[in-house]
N, C-alpha and C positions, 0 to 999 in steps of 0.2 A: 765131436760129440762124445759125451760120457758113455762109457759102456754101461749097459744096464746091469746093476749089481746091487746086493743089498749093502747097508751101511756096515754091517758086521764083516762082510767079505772083504770091503774095501779097507776096512780099519786093520784087518789081519794082514792083508797084502802089504799095507804101508808099514806095518810093524816089521814085517820080514825083510823088505827092501831096506829099511833104516838099519836094522841089526846087521845086515850084510854089507852095509855101506854102499849100496848100489845108487850112487847119485845120478847117473845118467838115466837109469830106469825111472827114477822119480821125476826127472825132468821131462821125460817122454810122457809120463802119466798126466803131468801138468798140461802138456801140449794137447793131449787127448781131452783133458777136462779141467779147464782153468778154475772151475769152482772148488777144486781141491787144494787151493793155495794155502788156505788157513789150516786145513787138516794136516797137510804136509809139513808146513812150518811148525805146527804145534808139536809133532813127533820129533822134528829135528832140533827144536829148542831144547828138548830133554838130553840130547846128545851134544849140544853146544855147537852145532854146525849149520844152524838155520841161516845165519848171515851169508855163509858161503853158498848156500842154496840159492838165496835171493840174488847174490851177485852173478852166479853162473846163469841164472834165469835171464837177467837183464842183458848180460853179454852176448847170449845167443840170440837176442832180438825178440824174445818172447813179449807178447803184449800182456801187461798186468794192469788191471783196472785199479785206479786209486781208491775206489770204494772197497776193494778187497783188503788193501794195506790198512785203511782206516778202521775196518772191522777188527783186524788183528791187533792193531795198536790199542783199540778201545778195550779189547779183551785182556791184554797184557796189563794195562793200567788198572782194570778192575781187580786183577790178580795181584796188584801191588808189586809188579815186575817192571818197575819204572825204568831202571837202568837198561834193561833189554829193550824196552819201548824206545828210549832215546838212542840206543846204538842202531836200531833198525831205521829210525827216522833220519839220522844223520847219513846212513847209507843210501836212503832214498833221495836225499838231497844230492848226493854224489852222482848216482847212476840211474836214478828214477824208481818208480814213477814220480812225477812232480807233485810235491805235497799241495793239497787244496786248503781252503780255509777250515775245513772240518778237521784235517790232520793237525794244524796248528791248535785249534780250539780243544782237541782231545788232549794234547800234552799240556797245554795251559791249564785246563781244568784239573788235571792230575796234580800239577805242581801246586795249585791253589789249595787243593783239599789236604796236602801235606804241610801246608803253611809255608812252602818255599816261594814266596811271592817274587823275590829277586830273580829266581830261575825262570818264573812265568813271564816276568817283564822282558828278560833276555829273548825268550822264544817270540814274544810279541814283536820285539824290535827286529828280530831276524825275519819275521814274517813281512814286515814293512819293506825291509831292505831287499828281499827277494821279489818284491813287486806284488805280493798278495794283499789285497785290501782287507783289513779286519772288518767284520760285519758286527752288527749290534750284539750278537750273542757273545762274541769274543770280548767285547768291551763290557758287557754285563758280567761276565765270569770275574773279570779282573776287578771292576768296580766293586762287586760284591765282596770279594776276598779282601781287598784293602779296607773296606769299611768294617768287616768283621774282626780285623786285627788292629783297629783303632787308627789306621793310617788314612783317615777320612780325607784329608786335604789332598792326598795323592789320588784317591778315588775321584775327588771333585776335579782334579786336573784332567783325568782320563774322560770324564764326563764332557768337559768343554772341548777336548780333542775330537771326541766323537761327533759333537755338533759341528765343529769346524770341517769334519770330513763329510758333512752333509747328511748324517744319520739323525733320525728323530727318535730320542730316547723314549722307551715305553715304560709302562707302570712298573715293570720289574726293576729297571735301572733306577727310576725315582724312588721307589720303595727301598731299595738297597742303601741309597744315599741317606734317605730320611732315618732309616734304622742305624746307620753309622753315627749320625749326629746325636740321636737319642741315646746311643751307648756311651757317648761322651758327655751326656747330660746337657748338651746344647740344644734345648728344645726350640729355641728361637730360630736358630739356623735350619732346623728341621722344617719349621713352618715356612721359611723362606723357599725351600724347594718344593713344598706342598703348594704354595702359591704359584710357582712357576709352572708346576705340573698342571694345575687347573687352567692357568693362562694359555698353555700350549695345547690345550684341548685333550689332554690325557685324563681319562676317568680314573680316580682313585679306586682301588679295590678294598675288600674287607681287610686284607693284610695291611694295607697302607694306613687305613683309619686305625686299625688295632695297634699298630707301632706308635702312632701319635697319642692315642689314649694311654698307652704304657708309659711314654715319655712324660705326659702331664702328670700322671699319678706318681711317677718317680719323684717329680718335683713338688708333690703335695698339692697340686692344682686339680683336685678331684672335681670341682664344680665345672671347670673348663672341660674336663675329660667327658663329663655327662653331656655337655654341649656338643662335643664332637660325635658322641654316640647318637644324639638326636639327628644330627645331620646325616650320619650314616643311614640310619633307619628311613629317613625321608627319601633317600636315594634308593630305597628298596634293596639295601644290602643286608645281608644276614649276619649278625655278629657271630664270631666264632669263640672258641675257648679262650684264646689269648685276650679278646675283648673283654669278656667278662672276668676272667681271672685278674687282669690288670686292674679293673675298677674295684673288685672286691678287695685286692691287696692294697689298693690306695686308700679305701675307706678304712680298712682295718688299721693301717699305719697311722691314719688320722685319729684313730680311737672311736670312730663312728661305726661301732659294731652293729647297731640296730639297722642302719641303712644297708650295711653290707649283707646282713641276713635277709633283708627285705628284697635285695637284688637277687640273692641266691634263690629265694622262694619264687621270685617273678620268672627266673630262668626255667625252674621246674614246671611252672604253670604253663609256660610256652611250649612245653613238650620236650624240652632238651634234658639231657641227662648229665648233670655236672660230673666231670671226671675227677680222678684222684687229685689232680693239681689244685682244683678249686677247693675241694675238701681240705686239702693240706694247708692251703692259704688260710682258711677259716679257722682251723685248729691252731695255726701259728698266730693269728691275730687274737684269738681268745687267750692263748698262753702269754702273749706279749703284755696284755692288760690284766693279767693275774687271775683269769677265770679258768683255772685248770680243770675244775669239775666239769664245766660246761664243755670244754675241749675234749675231755674223756667221753663224755656222753655222745658227742658228735662222732668221735673216733669209733665207738662201737655200733652206733646207729648206722654209720656209712659202710660198715663192713670192710674196714681197712686192715683187719687183723693179719692178713696174709702178706703184707708188704713192710719191709724195713723202714721205708722213708717216714710214714707218719709216726712210728715209733721214736725215730730220731728227733723228729719235731717236738713231740711231747716231752722227751727227755730234755732237750734244749730249753723248752719252756719252763719245765720245773727247775732246772739248774739255774736259769736266769732269774727265777723268783726266789732262788736260794731254799727250795723245797727238795733237798736231796733225798730225803726219806721216800717222798713220792717218786722221784726218779729211779730209786733203787727198786721199788715195787714194779714200776713199769718195766724196767729192765728184766724183772723176773717173769713177766708175761711173755717174753721172747721164747724162753725155754718151753713154757706151757703151749705155745702155739707153733713150735718147731721152726722158729725163725732164727736164723743165724746172725749174730751181731757182726757188723762190718767196722771198718776202721773209723768211720764217721761216729758210730755209737761210742766207741771207746774215747775218741777225741772229745765228745760232748761230756762224757762223764769225768774225764781228766780235768777239763775246764770247770765243770761244775764243783768238783771237790776242791780244787785250788782256789776258786772264788770264795768259797766258805772258809778258807784259811787252813784247809786240811791237805797242806802241801806234801805231807809225808804219804798220805793215802794216794793223792794224785800221782806222786813219783813212783810208788809201789805198784800201782796199776800199769803205769807206763812200762816199767820193766817186766811185769807179768806178761804183758802182750808180746814183748820181745821174746820171752822164753817160750810162748805158745807158737812162735814162728810167724806171727803177724807183723808185717813190716810197716812201721809208722811212716806216713808220708810227711811232707813239708808242713802241712796244716797241723798235724798232730804235734811235731816239734815246736811249731810256732805257738800253739796253745799252751804247752807246758812252759816254754820259755816266757811267754807274755805273762802268765800267772805268777811265775816265780819272780819276775822283774817287778810286777805290780805290788808284790808283797815285800819289796825291798830286798829281795835275794838275788841281786844282780850277779854275784859270783857264781852261784849254781846255774843261773841263766846261761852264762857264758860257757860253763862246763857242758850243758846239754847241747849248746851250739857247737862246741868242739866235737862232741860225740856224733852229732849229725854229719860232720864233715868226714870223721873217721869211718862211718857206716856207708859213706858214698851217697848220701842224700843231699842233693844240691840245694842250698838255702835260696829262697826267692827273696824278691825285694820286700815282701811283707815282713820277713824275720828280721832284716836290717833295719826296717822302719820301727819294729818293736824295740830293738836294742838301742837304736839312736835315741828314741823317745825316753827310754829308762835312763840312759847316760845324761840326758838333759835334765831329768828330774832329780838326779843325784848331784846335779851341779857340775858334772864332768864334761864341760864343753869341749875341751881339747880332745877328749877320748872320743866324743861323738863325731867331731870333724875328722878325726883320724879314721874311724870306721867308714865314713862317707867316702874318703879317698880309697879305702881298701875295696869297697863294692864296685867302685869305678874301674879299678884295675882288673877286677874279676870279670869285667865286660857286662855287669848289670847296670842298666840305665836307670838313674833315679827317676821316680815318677812324681806326679803332683802330690801324692801322699807323702813321699819323702821330704819334699820342700815344705809341705804343710806341717810335717812333723818338726822340721827345723824351726819354722815360725812359732809353732806351739810351744816348743821347748824354750825359745828365747823369751816369749811372752810370760811363760811360767816362772821364769827367773827374773822377771820385771824389766827385761832389756827390750822394751817396746820399740825403741828407735832402731836398733839392730834388726829386729824382726821386720820393720817396714823396709829397711834397706834390702834385706834378702828377698822380700816379696817383689820389690821393684827390679832386682837384678836377676834373681833366678826364675821366679814364676812367670813374670810377665814376658821374659825374653824366651824361655825354654817351653812354656806351656801356656795354654789358655787358662787363666785362673778359674777355679770352680766356685760354687756357692759357699762350700766349706772354707776354702781359703780366705775369701772376704770376710765370712762371718767370724772366723777366729780373731782377725785384726779388729774388726768392728767391736766385738765383744771386749777385747783387751782395752781399746780406746775408751769405751763406756765404763769399764771397771775403774779406770783411772780418772774418770770425770771429764775426759777430753772429748766432749760431745761434738764440737765443731768439726774436729778431725774425723770423728766417726761418721758424721753426716757427709763430709766431703768424699770419704771412701765409699759410702753407700751410693752417692751420685755417680761416682766413677764406675761402679759396679753395673749400674743401670746403663751408662753410656757405652760400656763394653759388651752389652748384650747378655750379661749374666743375671739370671733371675733370682732375686732373694727369695728365701723360703721363710716359713713361719718362725724359724729360730732367729734369723737375721732381724726380722721385724720386732720379735720379742725382746732381743737385746737392747735394740735402740729405744723401744718404748719404756723398758725398765730403767735404761740409763737416763732418759729424760725425766721420769718420775723421781728418780734419785736426786737428780740435779734441780728438782722442784720447777721443771719447766713443763708444766701441765699442758699447756696450750700445744706445744710441740709433740708431747706424747699422744694426745687425742688426735692431732692432724695425721701422724704417722699411722695410728691405728685405723683411721678412715681410709688412708691411702692403701693399706694392706687389703681392706675389705673391697675397695674399688678394683683392685687387681685380682679379685676373686680368689684371694688366699685367705682361707678361714683359719682363725686361731685354733690350736689344739688345746688340751686342758692346761698345759704349761702356759701357753699364751694368754688364756683367759685368767689363769691365777696371777700372772704379772699385772694384767689389767686391774683385777679385782684388788690386788695388793696396793697399786698406786692410787686407786680411787678411795680406798679405806684411809690410806695416809693423808689424803686430802679431806677427810671427814665426809666424803660423799657416799655415805653408806647405801642410800636407795639406788644409786647407779651401780654400786658394787653388786648389790643383791640382783639387780636387773640383769648385769653381765653374767652372773652365776646361772640364773634361770635360762638365759640365752644358751649358754653352753649345754645345759641339759636338754633344751628343745632341739639342738643339733644332734643329739644322740651321744654326746660325750659323757663319759663317766667321771665325775669329780673324784679327785683323790684326797688323801688325808690333808695335803698341803692346802688345797683350795678351800676345804672345810674349815681348816685351823684358822686361816687368814680372817674369815668372817666371823667364826665363833669368838676368837680372841678380841677382835675389834669391837664386836657388839658387847662383850663382857667388860671391856676397857671403859666403854661410855655408859655403863650401867644398864644397857637394854638387855637384861638377862632372859626375858621371854622370847625375844628373836634368837638369841644365842642358843637357847634351849631347843628352839624349833629346828635350827640347823643341826644341833647335835643329834636329836632324835632321827632326823632324816639320814644323817650319816650312818648311824647304827642299822637303820632299816635297808640302807643301800649296801650293807655288808662291809663298809669301810671302818677298819679298826683304828681307834684312836691311839696315837703314840704317847710316849712319855712327855714329850714336849707340850702337847696339848693338855694333858692332864695337869701338869705343873702350872701352866698358864691359867687354867680355870680355877685351881686352888688359890693361886696369888690373887686372882681377880676377886673371888668370893670373900677373901680376907679383908680386902678394901672396902667392901660394901656391907651394909647392915644385913647379916644373914637372916635375921628374924623377919625382916621385911620380904626377903627374897626366897626364903626357905622353900616355899611351895613351887618356886620356879626352878630352883637349882637342884632338887633331889635327883632328877633323871641324869643330869650332868655328872653328878658324883656316883 
């Protein structure tokens, strides 16, 4: 039995014995009070002799409960002393106590948190070898880690191994796999596991449904995401922040801002308080569609002035819209509100300056932050390199790349993708291929973006057959082609008028379980219109709607343009009003198509009506539209139409 004493007295006694190196006395104390194992070991770890104590303890035949060892291992892992935990674990394997499933799971979890999946698998295999059967918790930890690192098929393999071991996967395991496939943008496979989950009698949770909703919204399938939300509510599950934020983000990305704000208001009416994430997504959506003033109003109304994240979103929105003056004014608010700019802030500003052609200012700002002791990360370097390359300054882009290497910042695959893309655009195919070989030597694994970049580069140079060959050899063998990969090739085929090959690739895409998005459909519809295959274009448009993929404003513009070219102006007008009824905001392109066509056929009253609406909607006419209107008016009797054309002029 333990001697009755205060924790302070015991701690002081242990300190004295450790300092004096009284190992025998410490062993005797443990004999008297086995509960002191962790306290003694913690003191001895500081002296580097804890393992010696454990060995002596076991050699003298003392009984040590595995629970005590597990508690110590867990504490070491939480303190990030992984190597010490492993040393103690291997000593326990040698002399006891015999590790339990909890011992193994503690180390596996720690390895997974550090991203050391291969080490985690070795512990798992050792566990099996030693005759300890993994439980569902162990499998769940590994499956989740593999899925988060994008190694979903390995996670899938572990799932089937668990089933073969007679374990019944729970909602956590299923949700991890569903999340893994959503991260890979393979929503079809995610729903395969959802169906199996339901068939196995495992009830999906709020997290499960939220992940599925997020996946559908990522793919632009917002209507289907709403369907999943309805199913979730019917099952009396309470939507969480991820649920609503995913839907709001999907609606904003679709340009459906009205519905996004309706959902936001509905959440508030239900008694929930949208967090910063939801507000930031709405601000981002408003910025994306050019409504900077509305974004600022929401920013101040939501009381987000104390956090740097919304500032960065606003800055990015202004820079994306090439409103650098507004960005500079927002940057000035940081000082007024005592908010310190971070590396993201400077990265956004560098990118914004470079995108407006102010490469000198962007480069100066980059060197200023270096002088201030702020260390640029890979994204900052990538932003500057990307902007330099996009403005044809490939030489300086490579100089910044070399500086990055000199400063010890490791380039990631994104930087190589930028440089490879730029080399292709400059027609330097051999240089691009040389760089690809270089990144492989450095141990960087080309991703689907790298391969897509190669395909894009070859298509840009008009070498479509070579691009198709790369697609078949590289992507189909090394990666599951994604929607972007297919869409790039489909667009290239459509651009060259090779519609039969484009449609064959589209069918192959569906057969392989990759879902086309609104851009894929728009490319094909536009291609069919240009090839004057009206029936095929309309059939494909109907197929898109059947698959619950709703056109964005670009998709509607393609449809409107095709109908106008076929002189079907009433249907084109109907498509325009359909876009508005869906909450989409027509841009200058959509308005220009209709105004120019109505002008061309002499229907100036309708052209004027669309022009007035465009002005009311705050859409500014561009020089192209003005020139078209002037040309058109010159071809008509201005005295007859003067009353109708004044507003347009």
